[in-house]
C-alpha positions in Angstrom: 122.5 70.1 82.9 122.7 73.8 84.2 125.8 75.7 84.7 125.8 75.8 88.4 125.4 79.4 89.5 129.0 81.3 90.9 128.3 84.4 93.0 131.3 86.5 93.4 131.4 88.6 96.8 133.6 91.5 95.5 134.6 93.6 98.4 134.5 97.2 98.3 138.3 98.9 98.0 139.9 100.0 100.5 142.8 102.3 101.5 145.8 101.5 102.1 148.3 102.4 105.6 150.3 104.9 103.4 147.8 106.4 102.0 145.9 107.0 105.3 149.1 108.1 106.4 149.3 110.3 103.7 145.6 111.6 104.2 146.6 112.6 108.1 149.6 114.4 106.9 147.1 116.8 104.8 144.7 116.6 108.1 147.9 117.9 110.2 149.1 120.6 108.0 145.6 122.2 106.0 142.7 122.2 108.9 142.1 124.3 111.6 140.3 123.6 114.4 137.4 125.8 113.8 133.4 125.2 113.3 132.9 123.4 109.8 132.3 120.3 108.1 134.2 117.4 106.0 133.3 115.0 103.5 134.6 111.7 102.8 135.1 110.6 99.4 135.0 107.1 97.7 137.6 106.3 94.7 135.6 107.2 92.5 134.7 110.8 93.8 131.7 109.7 95.8 130.8 111.2 98.7 130.7 108.3 101.4 130.5 109.9 104.4 129.7 113.5 105.9 130.6 114.7 109.6 130.6 118.1 111.5 132.6 119.5 114.0 133.1 122.7 116.2 136.9 121.9 116.0 137.6 120.3 112.9 141.2 119.1 112.9 140.8 117.5 116.4 137.7 115.8 115.0 139.3 114.6 111.8 142.6 113.6 113.5 140.5 111.3 116.0 139.7 108.9 112.8 143.4 107.9 112.0 142.8 107.1 116.2 140.8 105.0 115.4 141.0 101.0 116.2 139.0 97.8 115.3 137.5 96.1 112.3 134.1 97.4 113.9 134.9 100.7 115.3 132.1 103.0 113.1 135.4 106.4 112.2 137.9 103.3 111.7 135.5 101.8 108.9 135.1 104.9 107.4 138.5 106.1 107.1 139.3 102.4 105.3 137.0 103.5 102.5 138.0 107.2 102.2 140.1 108.1 99.4 140.2 111.7 99.9 139.0 114.2 102.5 137.7 117.5 101.7 136.2 119.9 103.9 135.3 123.3 104.3 134.4 126.3 107.2 131.3 127.5 108.6 131.1 130.5 111.1 129.2 129.0 113.7 128.8 125.2 115.3 125.2 126.2 114.4 126.1 126.7 110.8 128.0 123.4 110.7 125.1 121.8 111.7 123.0 123.0 109.4 125.7 122.7 106.5 126.1 118.7 107.2 122.4 118.1 106.6 121.9 120.0 103.8 125.2 118.3 102.1 123.9 114.7 103.8 120.5 115.4 102.0 122.5 116.6 98.5 125.0 113.6 98.3 122.8 110.5 100.5 126.3 109.5 101.5 126.5 105.7 102.0 128.0 105.5 105.5 125.2 108.2 107.1 122.3 106.4 105.9 123.2 103.1 106.9 124.6 103.9 110.2 121.4 105.8 111.0 119.4 104.2 113.9 116.2 105.9 115.0 115.4 105.5 118.5 111.6 105.4 117.7 110.0 104.1 114.7 108.2 106.9 112.7 106.3 107.4 109.9 105.0 110.8 108.3 102.0 111.6 106.1 102.6 112.6 102.3 100.6 114.1 100.0 101.9 113.2 96.1 101.8 114.9 93.3 101.0 114.4 89.7 97.2 115.0 87.7 95.3 113.0 90.8 97.1 113.5 94.2 96.9 111.3 96.9 97.9 110.8 100.8 100.0 108.0 102.0 101.8 107.1 104.8 105.7 107.1 104.3 108.3 106.0 106.4 111.5 108.7 105.1 111.1 112.7 105.1 112.6 112.4 101.3 109.7 110.5 100.1 110.2 111.3 95.7 106.8 111.2 95.3 105.8 113.9 98.0 104.9 117.6 97.1 104.4 117.7 101.2 105.1 116.4 104.3 104.0 116.2 107.3 105.1 114.8 110.9 106.9 112.8 112.0 104.5 110.6 114.1 105.5 108.3 116.4 102.4 105.9 116.5 102.9 104.3 112.7 100.1 101.8 113.2 97.4 104.3 114.2 98.4 107.1 111.8 98.2 104.3 109.0 94.7 103.8 110.2 93.9 107.6 110.6 95.0 108.3 107.0 93.2 105.5 106.1 89.9 106.5 107.5 90.6 110.2 106.0 90.7 109.3 103.0 88.0 107.0 103.0 86.8 110.6 104.7 87.4 112.3 101.7 87.3 109.5 98.7 91.2 110.4 97.8 93.2 107.4 97.2 95.9 106.4 99.2 97.1 103.6 97.2 100.7 102.9 96.0 99.8 103.3 92.4 102.3 106.2 91.1 100.6 106.2 87.2 97.2 106.7 87.0 94.8 108.3 84.3 93.3 111.4 85.2 89.2 111.2 86.6 87.1 112.3 83.9 85.3 115.6 83.7 81.7 115.0 83.5 79.7 116.8 80.5 76.6 116.8 82.2 77.2 116.6 85.6 73.7 115.9 86.4 73.4 112.5 85.4 77.6 111.6 85.4 77.8 108.8 88.0 79.7 109.3 90.9 81.6 107.8 93.9 79.9 108.5 97.0 81.9 108.2 100.2 80.4 105.7 102.6 78.5 107.7 104.9 76.0 108.3 102.0 75.2 104.2 102.1 72.0 105.3 103.8 70.9 107.3 100.8 68.2 105.2 98.7 69.3 102.3 97.1 67.9 104.0 93.4 70.4 106.8 94.0 73.2 104.3 95.4 73.2 102.0 92.6 73.8 105.1 90.1 77.4 104.9 91.4 80.0 103.9 88.5 81.1 100.6 88.7 84.5 100.6 87.0 86.6 96.9 87.6 89.2 97.2 89.4 89.1 99.2 92.6 87.3 97.4 95.5 87.8 100.8 97.3 85.8 102.2 94.8 83.2 99.8 94.3 82.6 100.3 98.0 82.2 103.9 97.5 84.8 105.3 99.3 87.5 106.4 97.2 86.7 108.4 93.7 88.6 105.5 91.6 91.1 107.8 89.8 93.3 104.9 89.0 90.3 103.2 86.9 89.7 106.6 85.6 86.4 107.0 87.0 84.7 109.7 88.8 84.4 113.7 88.4 88.0 115.7 88.2 86.5 118.9 89.6 85.2 117.6 92.5 88.3 115.4 93.4 90.5 118.4 92.8 88.5 120.6 95.5 88.6 117.4 97.6 92.2 116.8 97.5 92.8 120.9 98.4 90.7 120.5 101.0 92.7 117.4 102.7 96.1 119.4 102.2 94.1 122.1 104.2 93.7 119.9 107.2 96.7 118.4 107.2 98.4 122.2 107.1 96.1 123.0 110.3 94.0 125.7 108.6 90.6 123.3 108.3 88.5 120.6 110.3 86.1 120.1 107.4 86.5 115.9 107.3 86.0 116.6 111.1 82.7 118.2 110.4 81.6 116.5 107.7 82.2 112.9 109.7 80.4 114.5 112.7 77.3 115.2 110.4 77.2 111.9 108.6 77.6 110.1 112.1 74.6 112.2 113.3 72.5 111.1 110.4 73.1 107.7 110.3 71.7 107.8 113.7 68.9 109.5 112.9 68.2 107.0 110.0 68.6 103.9 113.3 71.5 102.6 111.0 73.2 102.1 113.8 75.8 100.2 112.7 77.1 102.6 109.9 76.7 105.1 113.0 79.3 103.0 114.7 81.9 103.0 112.0 81.8 106.3 111.9 81.9 107.0 114.9 85.7 104.9 115.1 86.6 106.6 111.9 85.7 109.9 113.8 88.1 109.3 116.4 90.7 108.3 114.6 90.6 111.5 111.7 90.2 113.9 115.0 93.1 112.4 116.7 94.7 113.6 113.3 93.6 116.6 113.1 94.6 117.5 116.9 98.6 116.3 116.1 98.5 118.5 113.0 97.5 121.5 114.9 99.9 121.1 117.6 102.6 120.3 115.2 102.0 123.7 113.3 101.5 125.6 116.3 105.2 124.9 116.8 106.4 125.7 113.9 104.7 128.8 114.0 106.6 129.4 117.5 110.1 129.1 115.3 110.2 132.5 114.0 112.6 134.6 115.4 116.1 136.2 114.7 119.2 134.6 116.4 122.4 136.0 117.1 125.3 132.7 117.6 128.7 133.7 118.3 131.6 132.2 116.5 135.6 131.8 116.5 137.1 135.1 118.1 133.7 136.1 119.0 132.6 137.1 116.1 128.9 137.3 116.1 126.6 136.0 113.6 122.7 136.6 113.0 120.6 133.6 111.4 117.1 134.6 110.3 114.7 131.7 111.0 111.0 131.4 109.7 108.4 128.7 110.3 112.1 126.3 111.7 113.7 127.2 108.5 116.5 129.3 108.1 116.4 131.4 105.3 119.3 134.4 105.6 122.9 134.1 107.8 124.6 137.6 108.2 127.6 139.5 109.8 125.8 141.0 113.3 125.8 144.7 112.1 128.5 146.8 113.4 127.7 150.3 111.4 124.2 151.8 111.1 124.2 151.3 107.5 124.7 147.7 108.4 121.8 147.9 111.0 119.6 149.1 107.9 120.6 146.2 105.8 119.7 144.0 108.3 116.4 145.7 109.3 115.5 145.3 105.2 116.5 142.2 104.8 114.2 141.1 107.7 110.8 142.9 106.5 111.6 140.6 102.9 112.1 137.4 104.7 109.4 137.5 107.8 106.7 139.9 105.9 106.6 139.2 103.0 105.2 136.2 101.3 106.4 132.8 102.5 107.6 131.3 98.9 108.1 128.2 101.2 104.4 128.0 101.0 102.1 127.6 103.9 103.5 124.2 105.1 106.6 122.8 106.0 108.6 121.6 102.2 110.2 118.2 101.7 113.3 119.1 101.9 113.1 121.4 104.7 111.3 118.8 107.5 114.1 117.6 108.8 116.0 121.4 109.3 112.9 121.9 110.9 113.6 119.4 113.6 117.3 120.1 113.5 116.6 124.1 114.8 113.7 122.8 117.3 116.3 120.1 119.0 119.1 122.9 118.9 117.6 125.4 120.8 115.8 123.0 123.4 118.8 121.2 124.1 120.4 124.7 124.5 118.2 126.9 126.6 120.9 129.5 126.7 120.9 129.8 123.3 117.2 130.4 123.2 117.5 133.2 125.1 119.9 134.8 122.4 117.0 134.8 120.2 114.6 137.6 119.6 111.2 138.7 117.7 112.1 139.6 114.1 112.2 143.1 113.3 109.3 144.1 111.1 107.6 147.5 110.0 105.4 146.8 112.8 107.3 146.6 116.0 
């Protein structure tokens, strides 16, 4: 007879009241009321929580007044064996530093206590030799090389991405390791996977597709089948490039292709096929409209922002496409002004090192910047168009 399984529920280590008293003394004697960020450190040196405040000392001391087992601050403090802090130049800088530290450390309590007011989804382009497109729930998906969103209508964006994948032949499956698609030795005779709108072609031509087993969508003609090593690698890469341009708002090729396919099916009296293509076109057109709106907002968030810090010191943040590229002291001499203008010229006129889209690690920063100015219209008035050599 097998021995019964015994499960031990080990409680995470907690600090003693005496240790928390020592931490309070450390904060009272060492922290100033300036903008900054703080890190709560666990027993093994792991960062368990990151926070920020424009009055750092007051915020940290409030943890020691928190009571109750369900109180957020009290729960964090019970597991904090050490507190680290650093000052920032402005409140805006504190928010920015907090976000970047959270992205770096992924603290337990930050992740556990985040509750979105509404569900969200992102459209991700995956990397590797065979890129794909998929819908992911978070902005830090490890497989994503580019990310777009978030979208509130999660179900609709999933349908739209499936329609986009079927329209382009790209994979939207969750298989991460796939063999590369074959490059045909003789392109004229190599079997190829056809998108669904080619179903109206002659049976002889449609029947020439590769029938590689193991992928239903490939057999239906709605995927090139890279997961089974089928298809033309060059054509697949070209279509992946087209899809990325579509999501970057620089191309509407999938929309135009679906429009032509729907019209061809209607002319051939294939009305059922035309109806399927019409529904697919509506979804892809909706997604195209949303990404166009997103990138229009991105382009508006390019400016220089002058913020005030402690002691009425002025700091300049150079923001390009919603991400902060530099933070410098406001110039007080002609030489400092010239240096700032040269820095602006490099940042705003040079090629964007982060690409045409918003990189994965900067997507949350884009929304932080947008939210900051949306909620603070007076701060928005402190922004100005960046200096360039053409201005």
